[in-house]
N, C-alpha and C positions, 0 to 999 in steps of 0.2 A: 917478862917484862914482855909487855904489850906495847907495838908502839900503832899510830895511828899519823893515816897522810891527808893532809889537805891540799887542796890545792888553790894556790896563792890568787890565779888568776880566774875566778868562775866567772863560767858560761850560764847564765843567769839564764838559760832558754832550756838547760837540762837541769833535770831534778837529780840532788843528791839523796845517798841514800837514807838519809836522815828524814829528809821531807817525803818521800814515798808512802807511807803511813797516814801524813797527817797529821799526828798527834806532836809536833813540836810545839807544843802549847806553852806559853808563858803568860802569868798572869800577875799584875802589879797592884799591890795593898798598900795605900798610905794610910796610915793612921798616927792619930794626933798623940800628945801627949800622955790625954788618958786611957790610949789604947780604944780611941773610939776610930771606926772607919769612915775615914773621910774620902774614901778614892775617886767621887763622882764629882766631889766640886775641889779637885786638884789637878796637877799638873807635874810629872818628873822629868828631872833632867839629869842624866849622866854627863859628866863632864872628865875624860880620862887623858890623862899623857901618852905619848906612847909605848911607853914600857908599862904604865897601867895598864894597857890595852893588853898588852902579852903577858904581863903578869897573870891579869884577873882570867884571859881567854884558856891560859895553862892550865891553871888551878880548875876551872870547868870543866876542862878535860879530865881531868883527875878526878874530879868528882863525878860526870858520866860514869867513867871508867866503874868508879867502886858504888853505884846508885842504888839505893833504896830511898821507897817514899816515906816521906816523913823525916829525912835528916836534914840539917840543917845547920847554916853556921852564920855567927854574928860580928861584924865589924864595926867595931866602934872607930870615930875620929881620936887624930894623934891630938895631944896638947903638948903645952910646954912643961918641959923636964920628962915627958913620958911618949916614945913614940915606938909603934910595934907597927909589925904586919900580918894580916891575914888575907887568906885566898888570894896571896900575888899582890896586894894590895896597900898602901897605906892612906886612908882617909883624909882630905885635909881637913883642919879644923874646925871651918863653918860647915861642915857636913852633918847631916844625922845619922844615927844608928842605921847600917843596912845590913838587912837578912837574908841571907840566900836560902830558899828552899829547894828540897828536893818535893816534887809532886806529882802525881799520875791524873792526866786527865783525856778524857774522849776526843776523838778524832775532830778536826774545825768542824766539820760539817754538823756536828750533833750541836753547834750552836749557832750556825749560820740558817739551818731550815725554819722556814716559817709555820706557825703553827696551823695543826691539820685540819679542818671542816668538817 
């Protein structure tokens, strides 16, 4: 079993190992009920309890440990008569489905460079 050490009192002036390559990229895509991408005209808000932060964080570290591009997990909201947990959390009944995906990205510099003329 492998262990990961996380410094709880982070010094924001010192880069951590995962920050050094600049490819710690996350992409948020918002899909409407028909599956159409509405990302540019949407905002996303995550509100998590303390234990949900700990549960999801723990499961994300496990997912990273067993990482492969394209791997994903669906989390559906709980509803009356049925409550289950996925990825360390239970989604509130007023939530939409959450899909957490693994994807490989280029370093951030590839996304912020201005067009070369």
